[in-house]
C-alpha positions in Angstrom: -8.8 51.4 -11.9 -5.1 50.6 -12.6 -2.4 52.1 -14.8 -1.6 50.0 -17.9 1.4 50.5 -20.2 0.7 49.8 -23.9 2.2 49.7 -27.3 0.0 50.3 -30.4 0.3 51.0 -34.1 -1.4 54.0 -35.8 -3.1 53.6 -39.2 0.1 55.3 -40.7 2.2 52.5 -39.2 3.8 54.5 -36.4 4.4 52.8 -33.0 2.9 54.5 -30.0 3.9 53.8 -26.4 2.1 55.2 -23.4 0.0 54.5 -20.3 -3.7 54.8 -19.5 -6.0 54.1 -16.5 -8.4 51.3 -17.1 -10.4 48.7 -15.1 -8.7 45.8 -17.0 -6.4 44.9 -19.8 -9.4 44.3 -22.1 -10.5 47.9 -21.4 -7.2 49.2 -22.6 -7.4 47.2 -25.8 -10.9 48.2 -26.5 -10.1 51.9 -25.9 -7.1 51.8 -28.2 -9.2 50.2 -31.0 -11.9 52.9 -30.5 -9.1 55.4 -31.1 -8.3 53.8 -34.4 -5.1 52.1 -33.2 -4.0 48.5 -33.5 -3.0 47.3 -30.0 0.1 45.2 -29.7 0.8 44.9 -26.0 -0.8 46.0 -22.8 0.3 45.2 -19.2 0.1 46.6 -15.7 2.6 49.4 -15.2 5.7 47.8 -13.7 4.7 44.3 -14.6 7.2 42.0 -16.3 4.3 40.4 -18.2 3.6 41.8 -21.6 0.3 40.6 -23.1 -2.7 41.6 -25.0 -4.1 40.6 -28.4 -0.7 39.7 -29.6 0.0 37.4 -26.7 -2.1 35.0 -24.6 -0.7 31.8 -23.4 2.8 31.4 -25.0 3.7 28.2 -26.7 7.0 26.5 -26.6 7.7 26.5 -30.3 10.7 24.5 -31.5 13.1 27.5 -31.5 16.4 25.9 -30.6 19.2 28.0 -32.0 20.3 31.6 -31.5 18.9 31.7 -28.0 15.4 32.8 -29.0 13.1 32.0 -26.1 9.8 30.3 -26.6 7.8 33.2 -25.2 9.4 35.5 -27.7 8.3 33.2 -30.5 4.7 33.5 -29.5 5.0 37.3 -29.2 6.4 37.5 -32.7 3.8 35.3 -34.2 0.9 37.1 -32.5 2.2 40.6 -33.3 3.0 40.0 -37.0 -0.5 38.4 -37.4 -2.1 41.5 -35.7 -0.2 43.9 -37.9 -0.9 42.1 -41.1 -4.6 41.8 -40.3 -4.6 45.5 -39.5 -3.6 46.2 -43.1 0.1 46.9 -42.8 2.4 45.5 -45.4 4.8 42.7 -44.4 7.9 44.8 -44.8 6.5 47.6 -42.5 5.2 45.0 -40.0 8.7 43.4 -39.7 10.3 46.8 -39.3 8.0 47.6 -36.4 8.7 44.3 -34.7 12.5 44.9 -35.1 12.0 48.1 -33.2 10.0 46.3 -30.5 12.5 43.5 -30.0 13.3 43.2 -26.3 16.5 41.3 -26.7 19.4 41.5 -29.1 19.0 37.9 -30.1 15.4 38.4 -31.2 16.3 41.6 -32.9 19.1 39.9 -34.9 16.7 37.2 -36.1 14.0 39.7 -37.1 16.5 41.9 -38.9 17.7 39.0 -40.9 14.1 38.0 -41.8 13.3 41.6 -42.7 16.4 42.0 -44.9 15.6 38.8 -46.8 12.0 40.0 -47.3 13.2 43.3 -48.6 15.5 41.5 -50.9 12.6 39.9 -52.6 12.3 36.6 -50.7 9.0 35.3 -49.5 8.5 35.3 -45.7 8.6 31.5 -45.6 11.9 31.5 -47.4 13.2 34.2 -45.1 12.2 32.1 -42.0 13.7 28.9 -43.5 17.0 30.8 -44.0 17.3 31.0 -40.2 18.6 27.5 -40.0 17.6 25.7 -36.8 15.4 28.6 -35.6 12.0 28.0 -37.2 10.6 24.5 -37.4 9.6 22.9 -40.6 6.0 22.9 -39.4 6.1 26.7 -38.8 7.7 27.4 -42.2 5.2 25.2 -44.1 2.3 26.9 -42.4 3.6 30.3 -43.5 4.2 29.0 -47.0 0.6 27.7 -47.2 -0.7 31.1 -46.0 1.3 32.8 -48.7 0.0 30.5 -51.4 -3.6 31.1 -50.3 -3.2 34.9 -49.9 -4.2 34.8 -46.2 -0.9 35.1 -44.4 -2.3 37.1 -41.5 -5.1 34.6 -40.8 -2.7 31.7 -41.0 -0.3 33.3 -38.6 -3.3 33.9 -36.3 -4.2 30.2 -36.5 -0.6 29.2 -36.0 -0.4 31.2 -32.8 -3.7 29.6 -31.6 -2.3 26.2 -32.4 0.8 26.9 -30.4 -1.1 28.1 -27.4 -3.4 25.0 -27.4 -0.4 22.7 -27.7 1.3 24.6 -24.9 -1.7 24.2 -22.7 -1.8 20.4 -23.3 1.9 20.0 -22.5 1.7 22.3 -19.4 -1.3 20.4 -18.0 0.8 17.2 -18.1 3.8 18.9 -16.5 1.7 20.5 -13.8 0.2 17.1 -13.0 3.7 15.7 -12.5 4.9 18.3 -10.0 3.3 16.8 -6.9 4.5 13.2 -7.6 8.0 14.5 -8.3 8.0 16.4 -5.0 6.8 13.4 -3.2 9.5 11.2 -4.8 12.1 13.8 -3.8 10.9 13.9 -0.3 11.0 10.1 -0.1 14.5 10.0 -1.4 15.8 12.8 1.0 14.0 11.1 3.9 15.7 7.8 3.2 19.1 9.4 2.8 18.8 11.3 6.1 17.5 8.3 8.0 20.2 5.9 6.7 23.1 8.4 6.8 22.3 10.5 9.9 19.7 8.9 12.1 20.6 5.2 12.0 24.3 5.6 12.8 23.4 7.2 16.1 22.1 3.9 17.4 25.0 1.8 16.2 27.2 2.3 19.4 24.3 1.1 21.5 23.8 -2.1 19.5 27.6 -2.8 19.5 27.9 -2.4 23.2 25.1 -4.8 23.8 26.9 -7.6 22.1 23.7 -9.3 21.1 22.7 -10.5 17.7 20.5 -8.0 15.9 17.3 -8.8 14.0 17.9 -9.4 10.3 15.9 -6.3 9.3 18.1 -4.1 11.5 21.2 -5.7 10.0 20.0 -4.9 6.5 19.2 -1.2 7.4 22.6 -0.8 9.2 24.4 -2.3 6.2 22.6 0.0 3.8 23.5 3.0 5.9 27.1 1.9 6.1 27.3 1.5 2.3 25.7 4.8 1.7 28.1 6.6 4.0 31.2 4.8 2.7 30.5 4.7 -1.0 28.1 7.6 -1.5 30.4 8.9 -4.3 30.3 5.5 -6.0 26.5 5.4 -5.8 26.3 8.9 -7.4 28.8 8.0 -10.2 26.9 4.7 -10.8 23.6 6.5 -11.1 25.1 9.1 -13.5 26.8 6.3 -15.5 23.6 4.3 -15.7 21.6 7.4 -16.9 24.3 8.1 -19.5 24.4 4.5 -20.8 20.6 4.4 -21.0 20.6 7.8 -22.9 23.3 6.6 -25.3 21.4 3.3 -25.8 18.2 5.2 -26.6 20.1 7.1 -29.4 19.9 3.9 -31.3 16.7 4.0 -33.5 15.9 0.3 -32.8 16.3 0.7 -29.1 14.2 3.9 -29.1 11.5 2.2 -31.1 11.4 -0.8 -28.7 11.3 1.6 -25.7 8.5 3.7 -27.1 6.6 0.6 -27.9 7.0 -0.7 -24.4 5.9 2.7 -22.9 2.6 2.5 -24.7 1.9 -0.9 -23.2 2.4 0.3 -19.6 -0.8 0.6 -17.5 -2.0 4.2 -17.1 1.2 5.7 -18.4 0.9 4.1 -21.8 -2.7 5.2 -22.2 -1.8 8.8 -21.2 1.2 8.9 -23.6 -0.9 7.6 -26.5 -3.6 10.2 -25.9 -1.0 13.0 -25.7 0.6 11.9 -29.0 -2.8 11.5 -30.7 -3.9 15.0 -29.7 -0.7 16.5 -31.0 -0.8 14.6 -34.3 -4.5 15.4 -34.9 -4.0 19.1 -34.2 -0.9 19.4 -36.3 -2.5 17.5 -39.3 -5.8 19.4 -39.0 -4.0 22.8 -38.9 -1.9 21.9 -41.9 -4.8 20.6 -44.0 -7.0 23.6 -43.1 -4.3 25.9 -44.4 -4.0 24.2 -47.8 -1.2 21.7 -47.3 -2.0 18.4 -48.9 -2.3 15.3 -46.8 0.7 13.6 -48.5 2.9 16.6 -47.6 1.4 17.1 -44.2 2.1 13.6 -42.9 5.9 13.9 -42.8 5.7 17.3 -41.2 3.3 16.0 -38.6 5.6 13.0 -38.0 8.4 15.3 -37.0 6.3 16.8 -34.1 5.8 13.3 -32.6 8.1 12.2 -29.8 7.0 8.5 -29.8 8.9 6.8 -32.6 6.7 3.7 -32.5 3.6 5.8 -33.4 5.6 7.9 -35.8 6.7 4.7 -37.6 3.0 3.7 -37.9 2.2 7.1 -39.4 5.0 6.7 -41.9 3.6 3.3 -42.9 0.2 5.0 -43.4 1.7 7.7 -45.5 3.2 5.1 -47.8 -0.1 3.3 -48.1 -1.8 6.7 -48.8 0.4 7.2 -51.9 -0.9 3.9 -53.3 -4.5 5.1 -53.1 -5.6 3.2 -50.0 -6.6 6.3 -48.1 -5.4 7.3 -44.7 -7.8 5.8 -42.1 -7.6 2.2 -43.3 -3.8 1.9 -43.0 -4.0 3.5 -39.5 -6.7 1.0 -38.5 -4.6 -2.0 -39.7 -1.5 -0.7 -37.8 -3.4 -0.9 -34.5 -1.2 1.7 -32.9 -3.6 4.7 -32.6 -6.8 4.8 -30.5 -9.7 3.2 -32.4 -12.0 6.2 -31.7 -9.5 8.6 -33.4 -9.1 6.3 -36.4 -12.9 6.0 -36.7 -13.2 9.8 -36.7 -10.5 10.1 -39.3 -12.4 7.6 -41.5 -15.6 9.7 -41.1 -13.7 12.8 -42.1 -12.3 11.1 -45.2 -15.7 9.9 -46.3 -17.4 13.3 -45.8 -14.5 15.3 -47.2 -14.0 17.2 -43.9 -10.9 15.6 -42.7 -9.3 18.8 -41.5 -12.4 19.6 -39.3 -12.6 16.1 -38.0 -8.9 16.0 -37.1 -9.3 19.2 -35.1 -12.4 17.7 -33.4 -10.2 14.7 -32.5 -7.6 17.0 -31.0 -10.3 18.7 -28.9 -11.6 15.3 -27.7 -8.2 14.0 -26.7 -7.2 17.3 -25.1 -10.1 16.7 -22.7 -9.2 13.0 -22.5 -5.7 13.8 -21.4 -7.0 16.2 -18.7 -9.2 13.4 -17.4 -6.5 10.8 -17.7 -4.1 13.0 -15.8 -6.6 13.4 -13.0 -7.2 9.7 -12.8 -3.5 9.0 -12.8 -3.0 11.5 -10.0 -5.8 10.0 -8.0 -4.0 6.7 -8.1 -0.4 7.9 -8.0 -0.7 10.1 -4.9 -1.8 7.4 -2.5 0.7 5.0 -4.0 3.5 7.5 -3.4 2.4 8.2 0.1 2.2 4.5 0.9 5.6 4.0 -0.6 7.1 6.8 1.5 5.3 5.5 4.6 6.6 1.9 4.0 10.2 3.0 3.6 10.3 5.3 6.6 8.3 2.7 8.6 10.7 0.0 7.7 13.7 2.0 9.0 11.9 2.9 12.2 10.7 -0.7 12.7 14.3 -2.0 12.3 15.5 0.4 15.0 12.6 -0.4 17.3 13.2 -4.2 16.9 16.9 -3.8 17.7 16.2 -1.8 20.8 13.6 -4.3 22.1 16.1 -7.1 21.4 18.9 -5.3 23.3 16.7 -4.9 26.4 15.1 -8.4 26.1 11.7 -7.0 25.6 9.0 -8.8 23.6 8.1 -7.2 20.2 
């Protein structure tokens, strides 16, 4: 048994805070529900984590302004959905969440939303008034829920969508941790060898007066350049990164780059599957909540990071307006995976496009996980071999010079 702190709402709309002993967080939630309360949060006493039915895996929603964190976005979405589904009116739900806000930034945003709702604005309009805070996708999902009279259910689905998208993104990020560490170790090793270790042997080589092997001369030269012009190398790397970033701000350059990325071995396949999974989940969620396909396409396009695929989606949207359907233009564009396009075509023909898109998202979520494992299986030995080759080259150059100095055969 452990002590859990909780927050819950009574049927009268009052917020209760307290603690209880339970074997697990789920036990706390079930006991609160048995008591007739709506649980909002439950966490081990003293834990910084706050979770429960209102929060599972937080999603990094596009909250960019006003310093609202991504975790706070998920907490808000989950909690307002929980309160609405428990039967509380929207105004009272927002009032409760204002009182539960853990930071001033979140409290300010929620108070502004609550005040707009009290002034007669719809929740979607109130959210949209927070310029730069709530994404267009988020606002349109809420607007669809209001139109269909199922705001609580839509917010629940929205939270689940955010969590699944977060899981997909986090799986890719987690997979990149080990290669990045290996690359950092390789870089630091090379710098230490060239800037610290190699210079220790230079006096010995100079005193011998003998010609050094070419590989030793190259390594010594690289070390000398690094020690003398380290500042220029750093400035050059920063300048190059800046110029590349500025160049990619050009739509044509970004389009060409994104197209090239998709053609790369392994990386291109993975990037295409990630984008396909994101697109399918976004479109499927929008369609399921009553947004028309014509209106959903530009919203989904904004969630895509690859401009080459986004341009293909725009072309399909224009063809859709002419009555050609959605799957056929996608197939002709030859930018999206054939299996995904085929599934979309089946969805169109059966009238279950929303369900089929969500199925495509599930398929490609699993495909991304498998592709990441395959990429890691190949990348890890390649990185290790690269590190071994670099360090071995430096060591071999020193060994060759030492043998030359002492007239020993290599």
